[in-house]
A tleap script that builds the chain and sets N, CA, C and O, in Angstrom:
source leaprc.protein.ff14SB
mol = sequence {
  NMET LYS SER VAL CYS VAL ALA LEU LEU LEU
  VAL ILE LEU THR ALA THR ARG ILE SER ALA
  PHE GLY THR PHE SER PRO VAL ILE ALA SER
  SER SER SER VAL GLN GLN ARG ASN GLY ALA
  SER SER MET VAL MET ARG ALA ARG ILE CYS
  ASP LEU LEU GLY LYS ARG PRO ASN ARG GLN
  ALA ARG VAL VAL THR PHE SER ASN LYS LYS
  ILE LYS LYS VAL GLN HIE VAL ASN LEU GLN
  ARG LYS LYS PHE PHE SER GLU ALA LEU GLY
  ARG SER VAL LYS LEU ARG LEU SER THR LYS
  GLY ILE LYS THR VAL GLU LYS TYR GLY GLY
  ILE ASP ALA ALA ALA LYS LYS PHE LYS ILE
  ASN LEU THR LYS CTYR
}
set mol.1.N position { 0.812 -1.194 0.000 }
set mol.1.CA position { 0.000 0.000 0.000 }
set mol.1.C position { 0.856 1.258 0.000 }
set mol.1.O position { 0.539 2.242 -0.668 }
set mol.2.N position { 1.982 1.209 0.786 }
set mol.2.CA position { 2.879 2.357 0.843 }
set mol.2.C position { 3.514 2.634 -0.509 }
set mol.2.O position { 3.631 3.789 -0.918 }
set mol.3.N position { 3.921 1.585 -1.203 }
set mol.3.CA position { 4.568 1.774 -2.503 }
set mol.3.C position { 3.591 2.339 -3.537 }
set mol.3.O position { 4.001 3.093 -4.420 }
set mol.4.N position { 2.330 1.991 -3.442 }
set mol.4.CA position { 1.312 2.509 -4.346 }
set mol.4.C position { 1.105 4.002 -4.074 }
set mol.4.O position { 0.972 4.795 -5.006 }
set mol.5.N position { 1.079 4.381 -2.786 }
set mol.5.CA position { 0.912 5.802 -2.419 }
set mol.5.C position { 2.112 6.624 -2.890 }
set mol.5.O position { 1.947 7.735 -3.395 }
set mol.6.N position { 3.319 6.080 -2.725 }
set mol.6.CA position { 4.535 6.792 -3.165 }
set mol.6.C position { 4.528 6.939 -4.682 }
set mol.6.O position { 4.873 8.003 -5.197 }
set mol.7.N position { 4.142 5.893 -5.404 }
set mol.7.CA position { 4.083 5.947 -6.864 }
set mol.7.C position { 3.029 6.945 -7.320 }
set mol.7.O position { 3.245 7.699 -8.268 }
set mol.8.N position { 1.877 6.944 -6.630 }
set mol.8.CA position { 0.814 7.886 -6.954 }
set mol.8.C position { 1.250 9.327 -6.688 }
set mol.8.O position { 0.939 10.230 -7.465 }
set mol.9.N position { 1.964 9.531 -5.598 }
set mol.9.CA position { 2.485 10.855 -5.258 }
set mol.9.C position { 3.488 11.337 -6.304 }
set mol.9.O position { 3.469 12.511 -6.674 }
set mol.10.N position { 4.363 10.455 -6.787 }
set mol.10.CA position { 5.323 10.814 -7.834 }
set mol.10.C position { 4.624 11.168 -9.140 }
set mol.10.O position { 5.044 12.095 -9.831 }
set mol.11.N position { 3.557 10.438 -9.489 }
set mol.11.CA position { 2.799 10.718 -10.711 }
set mol.11.C position { 2.134 12.083 -10.611 }
set mol.11.O position { 2.113 12.833 -11.587 }
set mol.12.N position { 1.592 12.413 -9.447 }
set mol.12.CA position { 0.930 13.704 -9.248 }
set mol.12.C position { 1.947 14.842 -9.338 }
set mol.12.O position { 1.668 15.880 -9.938 }
set mol.13.N position { 3.121 14.649 -8.743 }
set mol.13.CA position { 4.152 15.696 -8.789 }
set mol.13.C position { 4.638 15.943 -10.214 }
set mol.13.O position { 4.833 17.092 -10.611 }
set mol.14.N position { 4.833 14.882 -10.981 }
set mol.14.CA position { 5.282 15.085 -12.362 }
set mol.14.C position { 4.174 15.665 -13.220 }
set mol.14.O position { 4.451 16.412 -14.158 }
set mol.15.N position { 2.928 15.340 -12.919 }
set mol.15.CA position { 1.805 15.885 -13.691 }
set mol.15.C position { 1.653 17.383 -13.445 }
set mol.15.O position { 1.267 18.123 -14.350 }
set mol.16.N position { 1.956 17.838 -12.222 }
set mol.16.CA position { 1.846 19.271 -11.934 }
set mol.16.C position { 2.967 20.059 -12.590 }
set mol.16.O position { 2.821 21.260 -12.814 }
set mol.17.N position { 4.075 19.416 -12.901 }
set mol.17.CA position { 5.185 20.113 -13.554 }
set mol.17.C position { 4.984 20.256 -15.054 }
set mol.17.O position { 5.708 21.016 -15.698 }
set mol.18.N position { 4.029 19.552 -15.619 }
set mol.18.CA position { 3.777 19.620 -17.047 }
set mol.18.C position { 2.725 20.702 -17.292 }
set mol.18.O position { 1.639 20.660 -16.715 }
set mol.19.N position { 3.046 21.655 -18.136 }
set mol.19.CA position { 2.100 22.729 -18.436 }
set mol.19.C position { 1.370 22.405 -19.729 }
set mol.19.O position { 1.557 21.331 -20.299 }
set mol.20.N position { 0.554 23.315 -20.184 }
set mol.20.CA position { -0.219 23.109 -21.402 }
set mol.20.C position { 0.662 23.102 -22.639 }
set mol.20.O position { 0.267 22.580 -23.681 }
set mol.21.N position { 1.859 23.680 -22.531 }
set mol.21.CA position { 2.737 23.799 -23.697 }
set mol.21.C position { 3.909 22.832 -23.644 }
set mol.21.O position { 4.877 23.021 -24.380 }
set mol.22.N position { 3.863 21.834 -22.827 }
set mol.22.CA position { 4.959 20.880 -22.756 }
set mol.22.C position { 5.463 20.771 -21.333 }
set mol.22.O position { 4.732 21.057 -20.385 }
set mol.23.N position { 6.704 20.359 -21.181 }
set mol.23.CA position { 7.248 20.180 -19.845 }
set mol.23.C position { 7.558 21.527 -19.218 }
set mol.23.O position { 7.761 22.524 -19.911 }
set mol.24.N position { 7.591 21.535 -17.923 }
set mol.24.CA position { 7.824 22.753 -17.164 }
set mol.24.C position { 9.268 23.197 -17.330 }
set mol.24.O position { 10.188 22.386 -17.218 }
set mol.25.N position { 9.468 24.478 -17.596 }
set mol.25.CA position { 10.813 25.030 -17.622 }
set mol.25.C position { 10.779 26.337 -16.848 }
set mol.25.O position { 9.933 27.189 -17.121 }
set mol.26.N position { 11.671 26.510 -15.898 }
set mol.26.CA position { 11.647 27.712 -15.064 }
set mol.26.C position { 12.016 28.953 -15.888 }
set mol.26.O position { 12.802 28.885 -16.833 }
set mol.27.N position { 11.435 30.066 -15.506 }
set mol.27.CA position { 11.719 31.331 -16.177 }
set mol.27.C position { 13.003 31.901 -15.604 }
set mol.27.O position { 13.131 32.072 -14.392 }
set mol.28.N position { 13.949 32.193 -16.477 }
set mol.28.CA position { 15.227 32.756 -16.052 }
set mol.28.C position { 15.155 34.256 -16.262 }
set mol.28.O position { 14.913 34.719 -17.377 }
set mol.29.N position { 15.361 35.013 -15.206 }
set mol.29.CA position { 15.250 36.472 -15.281 }
set mol.29.C position { 16.626 37.112 -15.367 }
set mol.29.O position { 16.946 38.006 -14.584 }
set mol.30.N position { 17.428 36.668 -16.297 }
set mol.30.CA position { 18.741 37.284 -16.468 }
set mol.30.C position { 18.786 37.992 -17.809 }
set mol.30.O position { 17.983 37.713 -18.699 }
set mol.31.N position { 19.731 38.911 -17.947 }
set mol.31.CA position { 19.821 39.693 -19.178 }
set mol.31.C position { 20.385 38.879 -20.341 }
set mol.31.O position { 20.242 39.275 -21.498 }
set mol.32.N position { 21.024 37.745 -20.048 }
set mol.32.CA position { 21.598 36.940 -21.120 }
set mol.32.C position { 20.533 36.199 -21.913 }
set mol.32.O position { 20.783 35.773 -23.041 }
set mol.33.N position { 19.338 36.039 -21.329 }
set mol.33.CA position { 18.297 35.311 -22.025 }
set mol.33.C position { 17.455 36.214 -22.921 }
set mol.33.O position { 16.516 35.743 -23.564 }
set mol.34.N position { 17.779 37.504 -22.971 }
set mol.34.CA position { 17.027 38.441 -23.813 }
set mol.34.C position { 17.412 38.199 -25.263 }
set mol.34.O position { 18.595 38.156 -25.601 }
set mol.35.N position { 16.403 38.041 -26.123 }
set mol.35.CA position { 16.669 37.771 -27.524 }
set mol.35.C position { 16.913 39.069 -28.271 }
set mol.35.O position { 16.414 40.124 -27.882 }
set mol.36.N position { 17.675 38.986 -29.335 }
set mol.36.CA position { 17.925 40.145 -30.184 }
set mol.36.C position { 16.691 40.437 -31.005 }
set mol.36.O position { 16.078 39.527 -31.564 }
set mol.37.N position { 16.325 41.699 -31.080 }
set mol.37.CA position { 15.203 42.098 -31.918 }
set mol.37.C position { 15.747 42.756 -33.168 }
set mol.37.O position { 16.879 43.239 -33.196 }
set mol.38.N position { 14.929 42.767 -34.193 }
set mol.38.CA position { 15.340 43.460 -35.401 }
set mol.38.C position { 14.197 44.346 -35.868 }
set mol.38.O position { 13.058 44.182 -35.432 }
set mol.39.N position { 14.496 45.257 -36.729 }
set mol.39.CA position { 13.465 46.141 -37.261 }
set mol.39.C position { 13.247 47.352 -36.385 }
set mol.39.O position { 14.135 47.765 -35.639 }
set mol.40.N position { 12.053 47.919 -36.483 }
set mol.40.CA position { 11.750 49.164 -35.789 }
set mol.40.C position { 11.718 48.994 -34.277 }
set mol.40.O position { 11.929 49.965 -33.549 }
set mol.41.N position { 11.459 47.787 -33.786 }
set mol.41.CA position { 11.376 47.604 -32.340 }
set mol.41.C position { 12.741 47.694 -31.676 }
set mol.41.O position { 12.812 47.871 -30.460 }
set mol.42.N position { 13.820 47.580 -32.428 }
set mol.42.CA position { 15.151 47.646 -31.839 }
set mol.42.C position { 15.795 49.018 -32.004 }
set mol.42.O position { 16.968 49.198 -31.678 }
set mol.43.N position { 15.035 49.984 -32.506 }
set mol.43.CA position { 15.599 51.313 -32.710 }
set mol.43.C position { 15.923 51.959 -31.373 }
set mol.43.O position { 15.135 51.888 -30.430 }
set mol.44.N position { 17.058 52.574 -31.300 }
set mol.44.CA position { 17.492 53.263 -30.101 }
set mol.44.C position { 17.475 54.750 -30.406 }
set mol.44.O position { 18.057 55.194 -31.396 }
set mol.45.N position { 16.813 55.512 -29.562 }
set mol.45.CA position { 16.771 56.954 -29.762 }
set mol.45.C position { 18.132 57.543 -29.414 }
set mol.45.O position { 18.625 57.381 -28.298 }
set mol.46.N position { 18.723 58.219 -30.373 }
set mol.46.CA position { 20.019 58.839 -30.161 }
set mol.46.C position { 19.841 60.341 -30.060 }
set mol.46.O position { 18.888 60.903 -30.600 }
set mol.47.N position { 20.755 60.979 -29.370 }
set mol.47.CA position { 20.708 62.426 -29.243 }
set mol.47.C position { 21.046 63.060 -30.587 }
set mol.47.O position { 21.724 62.453 -31.416 }
set mol.48.N position { 20.570 64.276 -30.795 }
set mol.48.CA position { 20.830 64.977 -32.048 }
set mol.48.C position { 22.219 65.604 -31.985 }
set mol.48.O position { 22.368 66.811 -31.794 }
set mol.49.N position { 23.226 64.756 -32.149 }
set mol.49.CA position { 24.624 65.172 -32.062 }
set mol.49.C position { 25.343 64.704 -33.316 }
set mol.49.O position { 25.121 63.588 -33.784 }
set mol.50.N position { 26.200 65.551 -33.859 }
set mol.50.CA position { 27.010 65.202 -35.025 }
set mol.50.C position { 28.000 64.113 -34.631 }
set mol.50.O position { 28.698 64.242 -33.625 }
set mol.51.N position { 28.067 63.034 -35.421 }
set mol.51.CA position { 28.955 61.917 -35.104 }
set mol.51.C position { 30.426 62.291 -35.243 }
set mol.51.O position { 31.273 61.704 -34.570 }
set mol.52.N position { 30.743 63.242 -36.091 }
set mol.52.CA position { 32.143 63.597 -36.329 }
set mol.52.C position { 32.606 64.732 -35.422 }
set mol.52.O position { 33.604 64.598 -34.715 }
set mol.53.N position { 31.889 65.836 -35.441 }
set mol.53.CA position { 32.331 67.029 -34.715 }
set mol.53.C position { 31.786 67.111 -33.296 }
set mol.53.O position { 32.341 67.835 -32.470 }
set mol.54.N position { 30.717 66.387 -32.994 }
set mol.54.CA position { 30.144 66.437 -31.660 }
set mol.54.C position { 29.298 67.670 -31.406 }
set mol.54.O position { 29.059 68.027 -30.252 }
set mol.55.N position { 28.838 68.330 -32.468 }
set mol.55.CA position { 28.003 69.523 -32.302 }
set mol.55.C position { 26.682 69.136 -31.652 }
set mol.55.O position { 26.090 68.111 -31.988 }
set mol.56.N position { 26.217 69.980 -30.702 }
set mol.56.CA position { 24.995 69.738 -29.944 }
set mol.56.C position { 24.022 70.885 -30.150 }
set mol.56.O position { 24.418 71.964 -30.588 }
set mol.57.N position { 22.739 70.659 -29.835 }
set mol.57.CA position { 21.775 71.767 -29.933 }
set mol.57.C position { 22.104 72.886 -28.946 }
set mol.57.O position { 22.575 72.637 -27.837 }
set mol.58.N position { 21.845 74.127 -29.375 }
set mol.58.CA position { 22.027 75.289 -28.513 }
set mol.58.C position { 20.742 75.482 -27.713 }
set mol.58.O position { 19.719 75.880 -28.271 }
set mol.59.N position { 20.787 75.205 -26.420 }
set mol.59.CA position { 19.594 75.308 -25.575 }
set mol.59.C position { 19.512 76.646 -24.856 }
set mol.59.O position { 18.618 76.838 -24.033 }
set mol.60.N position { 20.405 77.566 -25.137 }
set mol.60.CA position { 20.409 78.842 -24.436 }
set mol.60.C position { 19.964 79.989 -25.323 }
set mol.60.O position { 20.166 81.155 -24.982 }
set mol.61.N position { 19.362 79.670 -26.453 }
set mol.61.CA position { 18.925 80.727 -27.368 }
set mol.61.C position { 17.655 81.379 -26.829 }
set mol.61.O position { 16.872 80.749 -26.119 }
set mol.62.N position { 17.468 82.636 -27.173 }
set mol.62.CA position { 16.288 83.392 -26.765 }
set mol.62.C position { 15.654 84.045 -27.981 }
set mol.62.O position { 16.344 84.425 -28.927 }
set mol.63.N position { 14.347 84.170 -27.947 }
set mol.63.CA position { 13.617 84.949 -28.934 }
set mol.63.C position { 13.107 86.184 -28.199 }
set mol.63.O position { 12.455 86.062 -27.162 }
set mol.64.N position { 13.395 87.353 -28.719 }
set mol.64.CA position { 12.927 88.588 -28.100 }
set mol.64.C position { 11.788 89.132 -28.948 }
set mol.64.O position { 11.970 89.445 -30.125 }
set mol.65.N position { 10.621 89.241 -28.343 }
set mol.65.CA position { 9.443 89.718 -29.064 }
set mol.65.C position { 9.442 91.246 -29.118 }
set mol.65.O position { 10.322 91.902 -28.560 }
set mol.66.N position { 8.444 91.793 -29.796 }
set mol.66.CA position { 8.312 93.245 -29.908 }
set mol.66.C position { 8.076 93.884 -28.542 }
set mol.66.O position { 8.521 95.002 -28.281 }
set mol.67.N position { 7.368 93.157 -27.671 }
set mol.67.CA position { 7.117 93.676 -26.327 }
set mol.67.C position { 8.268 93.370 -25.371 }
set mol.67.O position { 8.134 93.552 -24.161 }
set mol.68.N position { 9.393 92.910 -25.905 }
set mol.68.CA position { 10.640 92.637 -25.178 }
set mol.68.C position { 10.513 91.446 -24.220 }
set mol.68.O position { 11.238 91.376 -23.227 }
set mol.69.N position { 9.598 90.508 -24.508 }
set mol.69.CA position { 9.556 89.252 -23.761 }
set mol.69.C position { 10.683 88.371 -24.274 }
set mol.69.O position { 10.949 88.319 -25.475 }
set mol.70.N position { 11.341 87.680 -23.355 }
set mol.70.CA position { 12.415 86.757 -23.731 }
set mol.70.C position { 11.894 85.326 -23.596 }
set mol.70.O position { 11.587 84.872 -22.494 }
set mol.71.N position { 11.798 84.627 -24.714 }
set mol.71.CA position { 11.265 83.270 -24.751 }
set mol.71.C position { 12.398 82.325 -25.125 }
set mol.71.O position { 13.145 82.574 -26.072 }
set mol.72.N position { 12.517 81.223 -24.358 }
set mol.72.CA position { 13.573 80.244 -24.641 }
set mol.72.C position { 13.230 79.456 -25.893 }
set mol.72.O position { 12.062 79.170 -26.154 }
set mol.73.N position { 14.245 79.108 -26.664 }
set mol.73.CA position { 14.064 78.236 -27.814 }
set mol.73.C position { 15.320 77.404 -28.012 }
set mol.73.O position { 16.397 77.768 -27.540 }
set mol.74.N position { 15.179 76.306 -28.698 }
set mol.74.CA position { 16.309 75.406 -28.963 }
set mol.74.C position { 16.686 75.540 -30.428 }
set mol.74.O position { 15.840 75.414 -31.313 }
set mol.75.N position { 17.953 75.794 -30.672 }
set mol.75.CA position { 18.457 75.826 -32.043 }
set mol.75.C position { 19.120 74.479 -32.317 }
set mol.75.O position { 20.203 74.193 -31.806 }
set mol.76.N position { 18.455 73.656 -33.132 }
set mol.76.CA position { 18.959 72.309 -33.412 }
set mol.76.C position { 20.081 72.347 -34.440 }
set mol.76.O position { 20.202 73.287 -35.226 }
set mol.77.N position { 20.894 71.301 -34.409 }
set mol.77.CA position { 21.972 71.133 -35.377 }
set mol.77.C position { 21.363 70.636 -36.683 }
set mol.77.O position { 20.437 69.825 -36.663 }
set mol.78.N position { 21.866 71.109 -37.803 }
set mol.78.CA position { 21.386 70.675 -39.118 }
set mol.78.C position { 22.037 69.330 -39.443 }
set mol.78.O position { 23.080 69.276 -40.095 }
set mol.79.N position { 21.408 68.242 -38.979 }
set mol.79.CA position { 21.972 66.899 -39.161 }
set mol.79.C position { 21.462 66.269 -40.441 }
set mol.79.O position { 20.294 66.417 -40.801 }
set mol.80.N position { 22.347 65.569 -41.117 }
set mol.80.CA position { 22.025 64.851 -42.346 }
set mol.80.C position { 22.564 63.428 -42.212 }
set mol.80.O position { 23.652 63.220 -41.676 }
set mol.81.N position { 21.798 62.451 -42.702 }
set mol.81.CA position { 22.318 61.074 -42.767 }
set mol.81.C position { 23.079 60.937 -44.074 }
set mol.81.O position { 22.542 61.225 -45.143 }
set mol.82.N position { 24.329 60.497 -43.992 }
set mol.82.CA position { 25.176 60.449 -45.176 }
set mol.82.C position { 25.981 59.164 -45.150 }
set mol.82.O position { 26.475 58.749 -44.102 }
set mol.83.N position { 26.110 58.535 -46.312 }
set mol.83.CA position { 26.940 57.338 -46.455 }
set mol.83.C position { 28.262 57.723 -47.093 }
set mol.83.O position { 28.304 58.430 -48.099 }
set mol.84.N position { 29.336 57.247 -46.492 }
set mol.84.CA position { 30.677 57.430 -47.031 }
set mol.84.C position { 31.302 56.057 -47.200 }
set mol.84.O position { 30.999 55.132 -46.446 }
set mol.85.N position { 32.176 55.924 -48.192 }
set mol.85.CA position { 32.893 54.669 -48.371 }
set mol.85.C position { 34.222 54.778 -47.651 }
set mol.85.O position { 35.033 55.651 -47.958 }
set mol.86.N position { 34.445 53.892 -46.694 }
set mol.86.CA position { 35.696 53.860 -45.943 }
set mol.86.C position { 36.637 52.872 -46.620 }
set mol.86.O position { 36.347 51.679 -46.702 }
set mol.87.N position { 37.761 53.380 -47.100 }
set mol.87.CA position { 38.746 52.498 -47.750 }
set mol.87.C position { 39.462 51.636 -46.726 }
set mol.87.O position { 39.887 50.524 -47.039 }
set mol.88.N position { 39.600 52.139 -45.501 }
set mol.88.CA position { 40.274 51.362 -44.457 }
set mol.88.C position { 39.436 50.149 -44.054 }
set mol.88.O position { 39.975 49.069 -43.807 }
set mol.89.N position { 38.112 50.333 -43.989 }
set mol.89.CA position { 37.227 49.221 -43.615 }
set mol.89.C position { 36.781 48.401 -44.820 }
set mol.89.O position { 36.405 47.237 -44.682 }
set mol.90.N position { 36.825 49.013 -46.001 }
set mol.90.CA position { 36.396 48.327 -47.211 }
set mol.90.C position { 34.883 48.224 -47.337 }
set mol.90.O position { 34.380 47.317 -48.002 }
set mol.91.N position { 34.154 49.135 -46.712 }
set mol.91.CA position { 32.695 49.110 -46.757 }
set mol.91.C position { 32.164 50.524 -46.569 }
set mol.91.O position { 32.904 51.451 -46.241 }
set mol.92.N position { 30.859 50.659 -46.785 }
set mol.92.CA position { 30.221 51.953 -46.582 }
set mol.92.C position { 29.935 52.167 -45.102 }
set mol.92.O position { 29.689 51.219 -44.356 }
set mol.93.N position { 29.974 53.432 -44.695 }
set mol.93.CA position { 29.721 53.822 -43.323 }
set mol.93.C position { 28.626 54.866 -43.342 }
set mol.93.O position { 28.750 55.872 -44.040 }
set mol.94.N position { 27.546 54.650 -42.585 }
set mol.94.CA position { 26.435 55.596 -42.538 }
set mol.94.C position { 26.545 56.421 -41.260 }
set mol.94.O position { 26.521 55.872 -40.159 }
set mol.95.N position { 26.665 57.729 -41.407 }
set mol.95.CA position { 26.851 58.630 -40.283 }
set mol.95.C position { 25.775 59.695 -40.254 }
set mol.95.O position { 25.165 60.001 -41.278 }
set mol.96.N position { 25.542 60.264 -39.072 }
set mol.96.CA position { 24.691 61.445 -38.923 }
set mol.96.C position { 25.615 62.625 -38.708 }
set mol.96.O position { 26.156 62.812 -37.619 }
set mol.97.N position { 25.794 63.422 -39.752 }
set mol.97.CA position { 26.736 64.537 -39.703 }
set mol.97.C position { 26.007 65.853 -39.843 }
set mol.97.O position { 24.971 65.940 -40.501 }
set mol.98.N position { 26.562 66.882 -39.213 }
set mol.98.CA position { 26.092 68.233 -39.464 }
set mol.98.C position { 26.612 68.659 -40.836 }
set mol.98.O position { 27.527 68.043 -41.382 }
set mol.99.N position { 26.024 69.711 -41.382 }
set mol.99.CA position { 26.476 70.165 -42.696 }
set mol.99.C position { 27.922 70.635 -42.630 }
set mol.99.O position { 28.661 70.493 -43.605 }
set mol.100.N position { 28.336 71.190 -41.500 }
set mol.100.CA position { 29.737 71.563 -41.340 }
set mol.100.C position { 30.617 70.320 -41.282 }
set mol.100.O position { 31.747 70.338 -41.770 }
set mol.101.N position { 30.109 69.237 -40.687 }
set mol.101.CA position { 30.860 67.981 -40.652 }
set mol.101.C position { 31.054 67.397 -42.038 }
set mol.101.O position { 32.098 66.811 -42.324 }
set mol.102.N position { 30.036 67.555 -42.923 }
set mol.102.CA position { 30.161 67.083 -44.305 }
set mol.102.C position { 31.236 67.872 -45.031 }
set mol.102.O position { 32.029 67.304 -45.781 }
set mol.103.N position { 31.263 69.186 -44.808 }
set mol.103.CA position { 32.309 70.022 -45.418 }
set mol.103.C position { 33.689 69.644 -44.891 }
set mol.103.O position { 34.674 69.681 -45.629 }
set mol.104.N position { 33.754 69.281 -43.611 }
set mol.104.CA position { 35.036 68.884 -43.019 }
set mol.104.C position { 35.548 67.599 -43.651 }
set mol.104.O position { 36.746 67.464 -43.899 }
set mol.105.N position { 34.650 66.654 -43.914 }
set mol.105.CA position { 35.052 65.398 -44.565 }
set mol.105.C position { 35.596 65.698 -45.957 }
set mol.105.O position { 36.611 65.132 -46.363 }
set mol.106.N position { 34.929 66.580 -46.685 }
set mol.106.CA position { 35.415 66.950 -48.019 }
set mol.106.C position { 36.772 67.640 -47.938 }
set mol.106.O position { 37.632 67.421 -48.791 }
set mol.107.N position { 36.966 68.464 -46.926 }
set mol.107.CA position { 38.231 69.193 -46.755 }
set mol.107.C position { 39.397 68.237 -46.521 }
set mol.107.O position { 40.477 68.425 -47.080 }
set mol.108.N position { 39.179 67.206 -45.692 }
set mol.108.CA position { 40.249 66.259 -45.393 }
set mol.108.C position { 40.396 65.184 -46.463 }
set mol.108.O position { 41.313 64.367 -46.383 }
set mol.109.N position { 39.524 65.163 -47.453 }
set mol.109.CA position { 39.682 64.250 -48.571 }
set mol.109.C position { 39.086 62.872 -48.374 }
set mol.109.O position { 39.364 61.979 -49.174 }
set mol.110.N position { 38.297 62.660 -47.368 }
set mol.110.CA position { 37.663 61.356 -47.167 }
set mol.110.C position { 37.322 61.145 -45.708 }
set mol.110.O position { 37.833 61.838 -44.828 }
set mol.111.N position { 36.460 60.187 -45.464 }
set mol.111.CA position { 35.999 59.935 -44.101 }
set mol.111.C position { 37.096 59.321 -43.243 }
set mol.111.O position { 37.108 59.520 -42.029 }
set mol.112.N position { 38.024 58.574 -43.854 }
set mol.112.CA position { 39.089 57.945 -43.070 }
set mol.112.C position { 40.024 58.987 -42.473 }
set mol.112.O position { 40.396 58.894 -41.303 }
set mol.113.N position { 40.404 59.978 -43.274 }
set mol.113.CA position { 41.308 61.026 -42.785 }
set mol.113.C position { 40.621 61.898 -41.738 }
set mol.113.O position { 41.239 62.286 -40.748 }
set mol.114.N position { 39.347 62.204 -41.957 }
set mol.114.CA position { 38.614 63.030 -40.991 }
set mol.114.C position { 38.420 62.279 -39.673 }
set mol.114.O position { 38.540 62.866 -38.598 }
set mol.115.N position { 38.121 60.983 -39.757 }
set mol.115.CA position { 37.940 60.186 -38.537 }
set mol.115.C position { 39.244 60.061 -37.769 }
set mol.115.O position { 39.246 60.050 -36.538 }
set mol.116.N position { 40.352 59.967 -38.490 }
set mol.116.CA position { 41.655 59.898 -37.829 }
set mol.116.C position { 41.966 61.207 -37.118 }
set mol.116.O position { 42.494 61.206 -36.006 }
set mol.117.N position { 41.636 62.330 -37.764 }
set mol.117.CA position { 41.895 63.650 -37.172 }
set mol.117.C position { 41.087 63.860 -35.900 }
set mol.117.O position { 41.605 64.387 -34.915 }
set mol.118.N position { 39.807 63.446 -35.914 }
set mol.118.CA position { 38.930 63.681 -34.754 }
set mol.118.C position { 38.827 62.472 -33.839 }
set mol.118.O position { 38.000 62.449 -32.928 }
set mol.119.N position { 39.677 61.452 -34.078 }
set mol.119.CA position { 39.759 60.251 -33.231 }
set mol.119.C position { 38.405 59.557 -33.083 }
set mol.119.O position { 37.943 59.290 -31.973 }
set mol.120.N position { 37.774 59.269 -34.245 }
set mol.120.CA position { 36.498 58.579 -34.278 }
set mol.120.C position { 36.737 57.142 -34.735 }
set mol.120.O position { 37.482 56.915 -35.689 }
set mol.121.N position { 36.113 56.163 -34.063 }
set mol.121.CA position { 36.205 54.768 -34.455 }
set mol.121.C position { 35.056 54.453 -35.425 }
set mol.121.O position { 33.895 54.411 -35.018 }
set mol.122.N position { 35.378 54.236 -36.686 }
set mol.122.CA position { 34.357 54.022 -37.707 }
set mol.122.C position { 33.759 52.626 -37.690 }
set mol.122.O position { 32.747 52.391 -38.351 }
set mol.123.N position { 34.343 51.705 -36.965 }
set mol.123.CA position { 33.804 50.345 -36.957 }
set mol.123.C position { 32.456 50.279 -36.248 }
set mol.123.O position { 31.722 49.309 -36.434 }
set mol.124.N position { 32.105 51.286 -35.437 }
set mol.124.CA position { 30.805 51.310 -34.751 }
set mol.124.C position { 29.673 51.624 -35.715 }
set mol.124.O position { 28.521 51.292 -35.436 }
set mol.125.N position { 29.973 52.253 -36.834 }
set mol.125.CA position { 28.924 52.760 -37.727 }
set mol.125.C position { 28.724 51.869 -38.928 }
set mol.125.O position { 27.878 52.155 -39.775 }
savepdb mol mol.pdb
quit
């Protein structure tokens, strides 16, 4: 009788571990189990900063009205997405550059020389 009760108890315990979708597997709450996403859901909001020169928005600008009210405004950087071919990497590099940054790349004769001058690692882009 004891062996039947023990066997019945083991059957009940294993039956409770089985879920509707198969065998029970514990949920691991670690960051290593996070899957990589692709597409729009993996987009990371980046600050509006030039990748080459590091230009940032001017947050200290003021608008002075006719009645001499001083209103705060933000002067954003004129950022453009631009692809350059890096000869050092052998591939295209897509950067967010200000218009002055684009002129700087042209002045130095290529993205590799400009990145070397401003100590930018192009392998991230």
